[in-house]
mmCIF file of the N, C-alpha and C atoms, coordinates in Angstrom:
data_MODEL
# 
_entry.id   MODEL 
# 
loop_
_atom_site.group_PDB 
_atom_site.id 
_atom_site.type_symbol 
_atom_site.label_atom_id 
_atom_site.label_alt_id 
_atom_site.label_comp_id 
_atom_site.label_asym_id 
_atom_site.label_entity_id 
_atom_site.label_seq_id 
_atom_site.pdbx_PDB_ins_code 
_atom_site.Cartn_x 
_atom_site.Cartn_y 
_atom_site.Cartn_z 
_atom_site.occupancy 
_atom_site.B_iso_or_equiv 
_atom_site.pdbx_formal_charge 
_atom_site.auth_seq_id 
_atom_site.auth_comp_id 
_atom_site.auth_asym_id 
_atom_site.auth_atom_id 
_atom_site.pdbx_PDB_model_num 
ATOM 1   N N  . MET A 1 1  ? 6.546  18.743 28.355 1.00 0.00 ? 1  MET A N  1 
ATOM 2   C CA . MET A 1 1  ? 6.808  20.168 28.427 1.00 0.00 ? 1  MET A CA 1 
ATOM 3   C C  . MET A 1 1  ? 5.551  20.874 28.929 1.00 0.00 ? 1  MET A C  1 
ATOM 4   N N  . ASN A 1 2  ? 5.750  21.874 29.766 1.00 0.00 ? 2  ASN A N  1 
ATOM 5   C CA . ASN A 1 2  ? 4.624  22.618 30.313 1.00 0.00 ? 2  ASN A CA 1 
ATOM 6   C C  . ASN A 1 2  ? 4.657  24.078 29.881 1.00 0.00 ? 2  ASN A C  1 
ATOM 7   N N  . CYS A 1 3  ? 3.482  24.686 29.823 1.00 0.00 ? 3  CYS A N  1 
ATOM 8   C CA . CYS A 1 3  ? 3.325  26.090 29.445 1.00 0.00 ? 3  CYS A CA 1 
ATOM 9   C C  . CYS A 1 3  ? 4.039  26.984 30.460 1.00 0.00 ? 3  CYS A C  1 
ATOM 10  N N  . PHE A 1 4  ? 4.777  27.963 29.952 1.00 0.00 ? 4  PHE A N  1 
ATOM 11  C CA . PHE A 1 4  ? 5.475  28.875 30.858 1.00 0.00 ? 4  PHE A CA 1 
ATOM 12  C C  . PHE A 1 4  ? 4.540  29.916 31.457 1.00 0.00 ? 4  PHE A C  1 
ATOM 13  N N  . VAL A 1 5  ? 3.318  30.033 30.925 1.00 0.00 ? 5  VAL A N  1 
ATOM 14  C CA . VAL A 1 5  ? 2.342  30.999 31.447 1.00 0.00 ? 5  VAL A CA 1 
ATOM 15  C C  . VAL A 1 5  ? 1.505  30.382 32.564 1.00 0.00 ? 5  VAL A C  1 
ATOM 16  N N  . CYS A 1 6  ? 0.895  29.202 32.280 1.00 0.00 ? 6  CYS A N  1 
ATOM 17  C CA . CYS A 1 6  ? -0.046 28.622 33.246 1.00 0.00 ? 6  CYS A CA 1 
ATOM 18  C C  . CYS A 1 6  ? 0.350  27.226 33.722 1.00 0.00 ? 6  CYS A C  1 
ATOM 19  N N  . LYS A 1 7  ? 1.455  26.707 33.201 1.00 0.00 ? 7  LYS A N  1 
ATOM 20  C CA . LYS A 1 7  ? 1.948  25.367 33.549 1.00 0.00 ? 7  LYS A CA 1 
ATOM 21  C C  . LYS A 1 7  ? 1.081  24.240 32.992 1.00 0.00 ? 7  LYS A C  1 
ATOM 22  N N  . GLY A 1 8  ? 0.188  24.574 32.021 1.00 0.00 ? 8  GLY A N  1 
ATOM 23  C CA . GLY A 1 8  ? -0.633 23.562 31.366 1.00 0.00 ? 8  GLY A CA 1 
ATOM 24  C C  . GLY A 1 8  ? 0.190  22.702 30.420 1.00 0.00 ? 8  GLY A C  1 
ATOM 25  N N  . ILE A 1 9  ? -0.442 21.714 29.828 1.00 0.00 ? 9  ILE A N  1 
ATOM 26  C CA . ILE A 1 9  ? 0.220  20.790 28.917 1.00 0.00 ? 9  ILE A CA 1 
ATOM 27  C C  . ILE A 1 9  ? 0.317  21.422 27.528 1.00 0.00 ? 9  ILE A C  1 
ATOM 28  N N  . ILE A 1 10 ? 1.480  21.259 26.900 1.00 0.00 ? 10 ILE A N  1 
ATOM 29  C CA . ILE A 1 10 ? 1.745  21.788 25.564 1.00 0.00 ? 10 ILE A CA 1 
ATOM 30  C C  . ILE A 1 10 ? 1.555  20.678 24.535 1.00 0.00 ? 10 ILE A C  1 
ATOM 31  N N  . GLU A 1 11 ? 0.904  21.005 23.423 1.00 0.00 ? 11 GLU A N  1 
ATOM 32  C CA . GLU A 1 11 ? 0.793  20.041 22.327 1.00 0.00 ? 11 GLU A CA 1 
ATOM 33  C C  . GLU A 1 11 ? 1.260  20.702 21.022 1.00 0.00 ? 11 GLU A C  1 
ATOM 34  N N  . ASP A 1 12 ? 1.832  19.872 20.148 1.00 0.00 ? 12 ASP A N  1 
ATOM 35  C CA . ASP A 1 12 ? 2.257  20.343 18.836 1.00 0.00 ? 12 ASP A CA 1 
ATOM 36  C C  . ASP A 1 12 ? 1.050  20.383 17.918 1.00 0.00 ? 12 ASP A C  1 
ATOM 37  N N  . LYS A 1 13 ? 0.840  21.527 17.267 1.00 0.00 ? 13 LYS A N  1 
ATOM 38  C CA . LYS A 1 13 ? -0.238 21.622 16.287 1.00 0.00 ? 13 LYS A CA 1 
ATOM 39  C C  . LYS A 1 13 ? -0.009 22.833 15.397 1.00 0.00 ? 13 LYS A C  1 
ATOM 40  N N  . PRO A 1 14 ? -0.479 22.768 14.160 1.00 0.00 ? 14 PRO A N  1 
ATOM 41  C CA . PRO A 1 14 ? -0.304 23.907 13.257 1.00 0.00 ? 14 PRO A CA 1 
ATOM 42  C C  . PRO A 1 14 ? -1.232 25.053 13.650 1.00 0.00 ? 14 PRO A C  1 
ATOM 43  N N  . THR A 1 15 ? -0.714 26.272 13.507 1.00 0.00 ? 15 THR A N  1 
ATOM 44  C CA . THR A 1 15 ? -1.503 27.462 13.803 1.00 0.00 ? 15 THR A CA 1 
ATOM 45  C C  . THR A 1 15 ? -1.343 28.457 12.660 1.00 0.00 ? 15 THR A C  1 
ATOM 46  N N  . THR A 1 16 ? -2.021 29.583 12.777 1.00 0.00 ? 16 THR A N  1 
ATOM 47  C CA . THR A 1 16 ? -1.895 30.670 11.815 1.00 0.00 ? 16 THR A CA 1 
ATOM 48  C C  . THR A 1 16 ? -1.218 31.838 12.508 1.00 0.00 ? 16 THR A C  1 
ATOM 49  N N  . PHE A 1 17 ? -0.182 32.380 11.867 1.00 0.00 ? 17 PHE A N  1 
ATOM 50  C CA . PHE A 1 17 ? 0.576  33.516 12.382 1.00 0.00 ? 17 PHE A CA 1 
ATOM 51  C C  . PHE A 1 17 ? 0.182  34.740 11.565 1.00 0.00 ? 17 PHE A C  1 
ATOM 52  N N  . MET A 1 18 ? -0.077 35.859 12.234 1.00 0.00 ? 18 MET A N  1 
ATOM 53  C CA . MET A 1 18 ? -0.463 37.077 11.531 1.00 0.00 ? 18 MET A CA 1 
ATOM 54  C C  . MET A 1 18 ? 0.301  38.267 12.089 1.00 0.00 ? 18 MET A C  1 
ATOM 55  N N  . VAL A 1 19 ? 0.729  39.156 11.181 1.00 0.00 ? 19 VAL A N  1 
ATOM 56  C CA . VAL A 1 19 ? 1.401  40.375 11.601 1.00 0.00 ? 19 VAL A CA 1 
ATOM 57  C C  . VAL A 1 19 ? 0.951  41.525 10.697 1.00 0.00 ? 19 VAL A C  1 
ATOM 58  N N  . ASP A 1 20 ? 0.742  42.692 11.316 1.00 0.00 ? 20 ASP A N  1 
ATOM 59  C CA . ASP A 1 20 ? 0.356  43.897 10.586 1.00 0.00 ? 20 ASP A CA 1 
ATOM 60  C C  . ASP A 1 20 ? 1.594  44.767 10.432 1.00 0.00 ? 20 ASP A C  1 
ATOM 61  N N  . LEU A 1 21 ? 2.054  44.947 9.194  1.00 0.00 ? 21 LEU A N  1 
ATOM 62  C CA . LEU A 1 21 ? 3.254  45.736 8.926  1.00 0.00 ? 21 LEU A CA 1 
ATOM 63  C C  . LEU A 1 21 ? 2.932  47.202 8.649  1.00 0.00 ? 21 LEU A C  1 
ATOM 64  N N  . GLY A 1 22 ? 1.690  47.580 8.842  1.00 0.00 ? 22 GLY A N  1 
ATOM 65  C CA . GLY A 1 22 ? 1.286  48.957 8.569  1.00 0.00 ? 22 GLY A CA 1 
ATOM 66  C C  . GLY A 1 22 ? 0.741  49.096 7.158  1.00 0.00 ? 22 GLY A C  1 
ATOM 67  N N  . ASN A 1 23 ? 1.564  48.786 6.163  1.00 0.00 ? 23 ASN A N  1 
ATOM 68  C CA . ASN A 1 23 ? 1.127  48.873 4.776  1.00 0.00 ? 23 ASN A CA 1 
ATOM 69  C C  . ASN A 1 23 ? 0.668  47.519 4.226  1.00 0.00 ? 23 ASN A C  1 
ATOM 70  N N  . CYS A 1 24 ? 0.875  46.450 4.990  1.00 0.00 ? 24 CYS A N  1 
ATOM 71  C CA . CYS A 1 24 ? 0.534  45.104 4.538  1.00 0.00 ? 24 CYS A CA 1 
ATOM 72  C C  . CYS A 1 24 ? 0.276  44.208 5.750  1.00 0.00 ? 24 CYS A C  1 
ATOM 73  N N  . ILE A 1 25 ? -0.719 43.359 5.631  1.00 0.00 ? 25 ILE A N  1 
ATOM 74  C CA . ILE A 1 25 ? -0.972 42.336 6.645  1.00 0.00 ? 25 ILE A CA 1 
ATOM 75  C C  . ILE A 1 25 ? -0.476 41.014 6.085  1.00 0.00 ? 25 ILE A C  1 
ATOM 76  N N  . VAL A 1 26 ? 0.374  40.325 6.842  1.00 0.00 ? 26 VAL A N  1 
ATOM 77  C CA . VAL A 1 26 ? 0.918  39.040 6.418  1.00 0.00 ? 26 VAL A CA 1 
ATOM 78  C C  . VAL A 1 26 ? 0.289  37.942 7.268  1.00 0.00 ? 26 VAL A C  1 
ATOM 79  N N  . ILE A 1 27 ? -0.276 36.943 6.594  1.00 0.00 ? 27 ILE A N  1 
ATOM 80  C CA . ILE A 1 27 ? -0.881 35.788 7.257  1.00 0.00 ? 27 ILE A CA 1 
ATOM 81  C C  . ILE A 1 27 ? -0.118 34.555 6.794  1.00 0.00 ? 27 ILE A C  1 
ATOM 82  N N  . VAL A 1 28 ? 0.420  33.808 7.751  1.00 0.00 ? 28 VAL A N  1 
ATOM 83  C CA . VAL A 1 28 ? 1.146  32.578 7.438  1.00 0.00 ? 28 VAL A CA 1 
ATOM 84  C C  . VAL A 1 28 ? 0.353  31.424 8.031  1.00 0.00 ? 28 VAL A C  1 
ATOM 85  N N  . LYS A 1 29 ? -0.121 30.531 7.159  1.00 0.00 ? 29 LYS A N  1 
ATOM 86  C CA . LYS A 1 29 ? -0.955 29.409 7.583  1.00 0.00 ? 29 LYS A CA 1 
ATOM 87  C C  . LYS A 1 29 ? -0.108 28.157 7.815  1.00 0.00 ? 29 LYS A C  1 
ATOM 88  N N  . ASN A 1 30 ? -0.620 27.270 8.634  1.00 0.00 ? 30 ASN A N  1 
ATOM 89  C CA . ASN A 1 30 ? -0.014 25.956 8.893  1.00 0.00 ? 30 ASN A CA 1 
ATOM 90  C C  . ASN A 1 30 ? 1.396  26.044 9.488  1.00 0.00 ? 30 ASN A C  1 
ATOM 91  N N  . VAL A 1 31 ? 1.568  26.930 10.455 1.00 0.00 ? 31 VAL A N  1 
ATOM 92  C CA . VAL A 1 31 ? 2.869  27.106 11.113 1.00 0.00 ? 31 VAL A CA 1 
ATOM 93  C C  . VAL A 1 31 ? 3.006  26.063 12.220 1.00 0.00 ? 31 VAL A C  1 
ATOM 94  N N  . PRO A 1 32 ? 4.091  25.267 12.212 1.00 0.00 ? 32 PRO A N  1 
ATOM 95  C CA . PRO A 1 32 ? 4.317  24.309 13.301 1.00 0.00 ? 32 PRO A CA 1 
ATOM 96  C C  . PRO A 1 32 ? 4.481  25.069 14.628 1.00 0.00 ? 32 PRO A C  1 
ATOM 97  N N  . SER A 1 33 ? 3.659  24.750 15.605 1.00 0.00 ? 33 SER A N  1 
ATOM 98  C CA . SER A 1 33 ? 3.634  25.500 16.859 1.00 0.00 ? 33 SER A CA 1 
ATOM 99  C C  . SER A 1 33 ? 3.466  24.571 18.050 1.00 0.00 ? 33 SER A C  1 
ATOM 100 N N  . GLN A 1 34 ? 3.741  25.114 19.222 1.00 0.00 ? 34 GLN A N  1 
ATOM 101 C CA . GLN A 1 34 ? 3.433  24.445 20.473 1.00 0.00 ? 34 GLN A CA 1 
ATOM 102 C C  . GLN A 1 34 ? 2.354  25.292 21.150 1.00 0.00 ? 34 GLN A C  1 
ATOM 103 N N  . VAL A 1 35 ? 1.210  24.663 21.425 1.00 0.00 ? 35 VAL A N  1 
ATOM 104 C CA . VAL A 1 35 ? 0.063  25.383 21.958 1.00 0.00 ? 35 VAL A CA 1 
ATOM 105 C C  . VAL A 1 35 ? -0.360 24.756 23.280 1.00 0.00 ? 35 VAL A C  1 
ATOM 106 N N  . CYS A 1 36 ? -0.595 25.602 24.282 1.00 0.00 ? 36 CYS A N  1 
ATOM 107 C CA . CYS A 1 36 ? -1.068 25.123 25.579 1.00 0.00 ? 36 CYS A CA 1 
ATOM 108 C C  . CYS A 1 36 ? -2.540 24.749 25.471 1.00 0.00 ? 36 CYS A C  1 
ATOM 109 N N  . VAL A 1 37 ? -2.875 23.539 25.926 1.00 0.00 ? 37 VAL A N  1 
ATOM 110 C CA . VAL A 1 37 ? -4.267 23.084 25.856 1.00 0.00 ? 37 VAL A CA 1 
ATOM 111 C C  . VAL A 1 37 ? -5.138 23.786 26.895 1.00 0.00 ? 37 VAL A C  1 
ATOM 112 N N  . GLN A 1 38 ? -4.517 24.399 27.901 1.00 0.00 ? 38 GLN A N  1 
ATOM 113 C CA . GLN A 1 38 ? -5.279 25.057 28.960 1.00 0.00 ? 38 GLN A CA 1 
ATOM 114 C C  . GLN A 1 38 ? -5.549 26.530 28.653 1.00 0.00 ? 38 GLN A C  1 
ATOM 115 N N  . CYS A 1 39 ? -4.496 27.310 28.333 1.00 0.00 ? 39 CYS A N  1 
ATOM 116 C CA . CYS A 1 39 ? -4.676 28.752 28.145 1.00 0.00 ? 39 CYS A CA 1 
ATOM 117 C C  . CYS A 1 39 ? -4.550 29.201 26.690 1.00 0.00 ? 39 CYS A C  1 
ATOM 118 N N  . GLY A 1 40 ? -4.069 28.322 25.801 1.00 0.00 ? 40 GLY A N  1 
ATOM 119 C CA . GLY A 1 40 ? -3.959 28.671 24.388 1.00 0.00 ? 40 GLY A CA 1 
ATOM 120 C C  . GLY A 1 40 ? -2.705 29.416 23.998 1.00 0.00 ? 40 GLY A C  1 
ATOM 121 N N  . GLU A 1 41 ? -1.803 29.638 24.940 1.00 0.00 ? 41 GLU A N  1 
ATOM 122 C CA . GLU A 1 41 ? -0.540 30.321 24.638 1.00 0.00 ? 41 GLU A CA 1 
ATOM 123 C C  . GLU A 1 41 ? 0.197  29.561 23.534 1.00 0.00 ? 41 GLU A C  1 
ATOM 124 N N  . THR A 1 42 ? 0.670  30.298 22.527 1.00 0.00 ? 42 THR A N  1 
ATOM 125 C CA . THR A 1 42 ? 1.356  29.694 21.391 1.00 0.00 ? 42 THR A CA 1 
ATOM 126 C C  . THR A 1 42 ? 2.824  30.076 21.415 1.00 0.00 ? 42 THR A C  1 
ATOM 127 N N  . SER A 1 43 ? 3.686  29.087 21.158 1.00 0.00 ? 43 SER A N  1 
ATOM 128 C CA . SER A 1 43 ? 5.121  29.371 21.058 1.00 0.00 ? 43 SER A CA 1 
ATOM 129 C C  . SER A 1 43 ? 5.683  28.614 19.858 1.00 0.00 ? 43 SER A C  1 
ATOM 130 N N  . TYR A 1 44 ? 6.884  29.031 19.451 1.00 0.00 ? 44 TYR A N  1 
ATOM 131 C CA . TYR A 1 44 ? 7.538  28.478 18.271 1.00 0.00 ? 44 TYR A CA 1 
ATOM 132 C C  . TYR A 1 44 ? 8.965  28.087 18.618 1.00 0.00 ? 44 TYR A C  1 
ATOM 133 N N  . THR A 1 45 ? 9.488  27.093 17.902 1.00 0.00 ? 45 THR A N  1 
ATOM 134 C CA . THR A 1 45 ? 10.905 26.762 18.066 1.00 0.00 ? 45 THR A CA 1 
ATOM 135 C C  . THR A 1 45 ? 11.723 27.904 17.466 1.00 0.00 ? 45 THR A C  1 
ATOM 136 N N  . ASN A 1 46 ? 13.008 27.929 17.788 1.00 0.00 ? 46 ASN A N  1 
ATOM 137 C CA . ASN A 1 46 ? 13.884 28.961 17.227 1.00 0.00 ? 46 ASN A CA 1 
ATOM 138 C C  . ASN A 1 46 ? 13.920 28.893 15.708 1.00 0.00 ? 46 ASN A C  1 
ATOM 139 N N  . ASP A 1 47 ? 13.958 27.686 15.141 1.00 0.00 ? 47 ASP A N  1 
ATOM 140 C CA . ASP A 1 47 ? 13.991 27.532 13.685 1.00 0.00 ? 47 ASP A CA 1 
ATOM 141 C C  . ASP A 1 47 ? 12.721 28.079 13.036 1.00 0.00 ? 47 ASP A C  1 
ATOM 142 N N  . VAL A 1 48 ? 11.576 27.777 13.630 1.00 0.00 ? 48 VAL A N  1 
ATOM 143 C CA . VAL A 1 48 ? 10.303 28.273 13.093 1.00 0.00 ? 48 VAL A CA 1 
ATOM 144 C C  . VAL A 1 48 ? 10.248 29.793 13.211 1.00 0.00 ? 48 VAL A C  1 
ATOM 145 N N  . ALA A 1 49 ? 10.682 30.349 14.332 1.00 0.00 ? 49 ALA A N  1 
ATOM 146 C CA . ALA A 1 49 ? 10.673 31.802 14.518 1.00 0.00 ? 49 ALA A CA 1 
ATOM 147 C C  . ALA A 1 49 ? 11.565 32.482 13.488 1.00 0.00 ? 49 ALA A C  1 
ATOM 148 N N  . ARG A 1 50 ? 12.736 31.909 13.211 1.00 0.00 ? 50 ARG A N  1 
ATOM 149 C CA . ARG A 1 50 ? 13.635 32.488 12.200 1.00 0.00 ? 50 ARG A CA 1 
ATOM 150 C C  . ARG A 1 50 ? 12.992 32.439 10.817 1.00 0.00 ? 50 ARG A C  1 
ATOM 151 N N  . ARG A 1 51 ? 12.329 31.326 10.523 1.00 0.00 ? 51 ARG A N  1 
ATOM 152 C CA . ARG A 1 51 ? 11.679 31.188 9.217  1.00 0.00 ? 51 ARG A CA 1 
ATOM 153 C C  . ARG A 1 51 ? 10.509 32.165 9.086  1.00 0.00 ? 51 ARG A C  1 
ATOM 154 N N  . LEU A 1 52 ? 9.740  32.342 10.140 1.00 0.00 ? 52 LEU A N  1 
ATOM 155 C CA . LEU A 1 52 ? 8.655  33.326 10.124 1.00 0.00 ? 52 LEU A CA 1 
ATOM 156 C C  . LEU A 1 52 ? 9.205  34.730 9.888  1.00 0.00 ? 52 LEU A C  1 
ATOM 157 N N  . GLU A 1 53 ? 10.309 35.050 10.545 1.00 0.00 ? 53 GLU A N  1 
ATOM 158 C CA . GLU A 1 53 ? 10.939 36.358 10.356 1.00 0.00 ? 53 GLU A CA 1 
ATOM 159 C C  . GLU A 1 53 ? 11.359 36.554 8.903  1.00 0.00 ? 53 GLU A C  1 
ATOM 160 N N  . LYS A 1 54 ? 11.915 35.524 8.283  1.00 0.00 ? 54 LYS A N  1 
ATOM 161 C CA . LYS A 1 54 ? 12.340 35.590 6.886  1.00 0.00 ? 54 LYS A CA 1 
ATOM 162 C C  . LYS A 1 54 ? 11.128 35.766 5.970  1.00 0.00 ? 54 LYS A C  1 
ATOM 163 N N  . ILE A 1 55 ? 10.065 35.007 6.219  1.00 0.00 ? 55 ILE A N  1 
ATOM 164 C CA . ILE A 1 55 ? 8.854  35.133 5.412  1.00 0.00 ? 55 ILE A CA 1 
ATOM 165 C C  . ILE A 1 55 ? 8.296  36.553 5.508  1.00 0.00 ? 55 ILE A C  1 
ATOM 166 N N  . VAL A 1 56 ? 8.191  37.083 6.719  1.00 0.00 ? 56 VAL A N  1 
ATOM 167 C CA . VAL A 1 56 ? 7.659  38.433 6.921  1.00 0.00 ? 56 VAL A CA 1 
ATOM 168 C C  . VAL A 1 56 ? 8.545  39.465 6.234  1.00 0.00 ? 56 VAL A C  1 
ATOM 169 N N  . ASN A 1 57 ? 9.858  39.337 6.368  1.00 0.00 ? 57 ASN A N  1 
ATOM 170 C CA . ASN A 1 57 ? 10.762 40.285 5.715  1.00 0.00 ? 57 ASN A CA 1 
ATOM 171 C C  . ASN A 1 57 ? 10.632 40.225 4.199  1.00 0.00 ? 57 ASN A C  1 
ATOM 172 N N  . ASP A 1 58 ? 10.461 39.023 3.638  1.00 0.00 ? 58 ASP A N  1 
ATOM 173 C CA . ASP A 1 58 ? 10.253 38.884 2.196  1.00 0.00 ? 58 ASP A CA 1 
ATOM 174 C C  . ASP A 1 58 ? 8.947  39.557 1.765  1.00 0.00 ? 58 ASP A C  1 
ATOM 175 N N  . MET A 1 59 ? 7.915  39.456 2.587  1.00 0.00 ? 59 MET A N  1 
ATOM 176 C CA . MET A 1 59 ? 6.618  40.037 2.250  1.00 0.00 ? 59 MET A CA 1 
ATOM 177 C C  . MET A 1 59 ? 6.608  41.557 2.377  1.00 0.00 ? 59 MET A C  1 
ATOM 178 N N  . ARG A 1 60 ? 7.545  42.131 3.134  1.00 0.00 ? 60 ARG A N  1 
ATOM 179 C CA . ARG A 1 60 ? 7.651  43.597 3.235  1.00 0.00 ? 60 ARG A CA 1 
ATOM 180 C C  . ARG A 1 60 ? 7.860  44.217 1.861  1.00 0.00 ? 60 ARG A C  1 
ATOM 181 N N  . LYS A 1 61 ? 8.500  43.489 0.966  1.00 0.00 ? 61 LYS A N  1 
ATOM 182 C CA . LYS A 1 61 ? 8.807  43.983 -0.373 1.00 0.00 ? 61 LYS A CA 1 
ATOM 183 C C  . LYS A 1 61 ? 7.632  43.812 -1.332 1.00 0.00 ? 61 LYS A C  1 
ATOM 184 N N  . ALA A 1 62 ? 6.640  43.040 -0.929 1.00 0.00 ? 62 ALA A N  1 
ATOM 185 C CA . ALA A 1 62 ? 5.495  42.768 -1.805 1.00 0.00 ? 62 ALA A CA 1 
ATOM 186 C C  . ALA A 1 62 ? 4.632  44.023 -1.942 1.00 0.00 ? 62 ALA A C  1 
ATOM 187 N N  . ILE A 1 63 ? 4.081  44.187 -3.119 1.00 0.00 ? 63 ILE A N  1 
ATOM 188 C CA . ILE A 1 63 ? 3.197  45.322 -3.361 1.00 0.00 ? 63 ILE A CA 1 
ATOM 189 C C  . ILE A 1 63 ? 1.758  44.814 -3.265 1.00 0.00 ? 63 ILE A C  1 
ATOM 190 N N  . THR A 1 64 ? 1.348  44.579 -2.032 1.00 0.00 ? 64 THR A N  1 
ATOM 191 C CA . THR A 1 64 ? -0.003 44.081 -1.771 1.00 0.00 ? 64 THR A CA 1 
ATOM 192 C C  . THR A 1 64 ? -0.409 44.502 -0.367 1.00 0.00 ? 64 THR A C  1 
ATOM 193 N N  . GLU A 1 65 ? -1.710 44.588 -0.132 1.00 0.00 ? 65 GLU A N  1 
ATOM 194 C CA . GLU A 1 65 ? -2.188 44.964 1.196  1.00 0.00 ? 65 GLU A CA 1 
ATOM 195 C C  . GLU A 1 65 ? -2.308 43.755 2.115  1.00 0.00 ? 65 GLU A C  1 
ATOM 196 N N  . ILE A 1 66 ? -2.601 42.586 1.529  1.00 0.00 ? 66 ILE A N  1 
ATOM 197 C CA . ILE A 1 66 ? -2.727 41.357 2.307  1.00 0.00 ? 66 ILE A CA 1 
ATOM 198 C C  . ILE A 1 66 ? -1.951 40.253 1.599  1.00 0.00 ? 66 ILE A C  1 
ATOM 199 N N  . ALA A 1 67 ? -1.100 39.577 2.340  1.00 0.00 ? 67 ALA A N  1 
ATOM 200 C CA . ALA A 1 67 ? -0.356 38.440 1.796  1.00 0.00 ? 67 ALA A CA 1 
ATOM 201 C C  . ALA A 1 67 ? -0.672 37.215 2.644  1.00 0.00 ? 67 ALA A C  1 
ATOM 202 N N  . VAL A 1 68 ? -1.141 36.145 1.994  1.00 0.00 ? 68 VAL A N  1 
ATOM 203 C CA . VAL A 1 68 ? -1.425 34.893 2.683  1.00 0.00 ? 68 VAL A CA 1 
ATOM 204 C C  . VAL A 1 68 ? -0.433 33.867 2.158  1.00 0.00 ? 68 VAL A C  1 
ATOM 205 N N  . VAL A 1 69 ? 0.361  33.293 3.064  1.00 0.00 ? 69 VAL A N  1 
ATOM 206 C CA . VAL A 1 69 ? 1.418  32.374 2.692  1.00 0.00 ? 69 VAL A CA 1 
ATOM 207 C C  . VAL A 1 69 ? 1.228  31.083 3.464  1.00 0.00 ? 69 VAL A C  1 
ATOM 208 N N  . ASN A 1 70 ? 1.406  29.947 2.791  1.00 0.00 ? 70 ASN A N  1 
ATOM 209 C CA . ASN A 1 70 ? 1.389  28.662 3.474  1.00 0.00 ? 70 ASN A CA 1 
ATOM 210 C C  . ASN A 1 70 ? 2.818  28.376 3.931  1.00 0.00 ? 70 ASN A C  1 
ATOM 211 N N  . TYR A 1 71 ? 3.016  28.165 5.210  1.00 0.00 ? 71 TYR A N  1 
ATOM 212 C CA . TYR A 1 71 ? 4.349  27.971 5.791  1.00 0.00 ? 71 TYR A CA 1 
ATOM 213 C C  . TYR A 1 71 ? 5.144  26.908 5.047  1.00 0.00 ? 71 TYR A C  1 
ATOM 214 N N  . SER A 1 72 ? 4.527  25.798 4.715  1.00 0.00 ? 72 SER A N  1 
ATOM 215 C CA . SER A 1 72 ? 5.251  24.683 4.091  1.00 0.00 ? 72 SER A CA 1 
ATOM 216 C C  . SER A 1 72 ? 5.552  24.949 2.624  1.00 0.00 ? 72 SER A C  1 
ATOM 217 N N  . ASP A 1 73 ? 4.862  25.898 1.985  1.00 0.00 ? 73 ASP A N  1 
ATOM 218 C CA . ASP A 1 73 ? 5.121  26.209 0.581  1.00 0.00 ? 73 ASP A CA 1 
ATOM 219 C C  . ASP A 1 73 ? 6.263  27.195 0.396  1.00 0.00 ? 73 ASP A C  1 
ATOM 220 N N  . LYS A 1 74 ? 6.593  27.936 1.423  1.00 0.00 ? 74 LYS A N  1 
ATOM 221 C CA . LYS A 1 74 ? 7.596  28.997 1.326  1.00 0.00 ? 74 LYS A CA 1 
ATOM 222 C C  . LYS A 1 74 ? 8.983  28.384 1.495  1.00 0.00 ? 74 LYS A C  1 
ATOM 223 N N  . VAL A 1 75 ? 9.751  28.331 0.426  1.00 0.00 ? 75 VAL A N  1 
ATOM 224 C CA . VAL A 1 75 ? 11.095 27.784 0.469  1.00 0.00 ? 75 VAL A CA 1 
ATOM 225 C C  . VAL A 1 75 ? 12.061 28.897 0.823  1.00 0.00 ? 75 VAL A C  1 
ATOM 226 N N  . ILE A 1 76 ? 12.810 28.689 1.883  1.00 0.00 ? 76 ILE A N  1 
ATOM 227 C CA . ILE A 1 76 ? 13.774 29.678 2.350  1.00 0.00 ? 76 ILE A CA 1 
ATOM 228 C C  . ILE A 1 76 ? 15.172 29.198 1.995  1.00 0.00 ? 76 ILE A C  1 
ATOM 229 N N  . ALA A 1 77 ? 15.901 30.032 1.292  1.00 0.00 ? 77 ALA A N  1 
ATOM 230 C CA . ALA A 1 77 ? 17.278 29.648 0.903  1.00 0.00 ? 77 ALA A CA 1 
ATOM 231 C C  . ALA A 1 77 ? 18.259 29.945 2.008  1.00 0.00 ? 77 ALA A C  1 
# 
């Protein structure tokens, strides 16, 4: 598989995903990702993207300014 940005080689490796929700910053560690070795572009499978969306939506309800979640620890029903 090649990078859609620069056509470099893609490798599977865990990354950290971060999003600022305004009232809370959510950091998800150890996210399964595909990363280009040439330009660093990161992409996710559809399943991983859906799970990240669920994690972020769950954290919207948290009463904290910063939430750090390990991707593999978060069980999604």
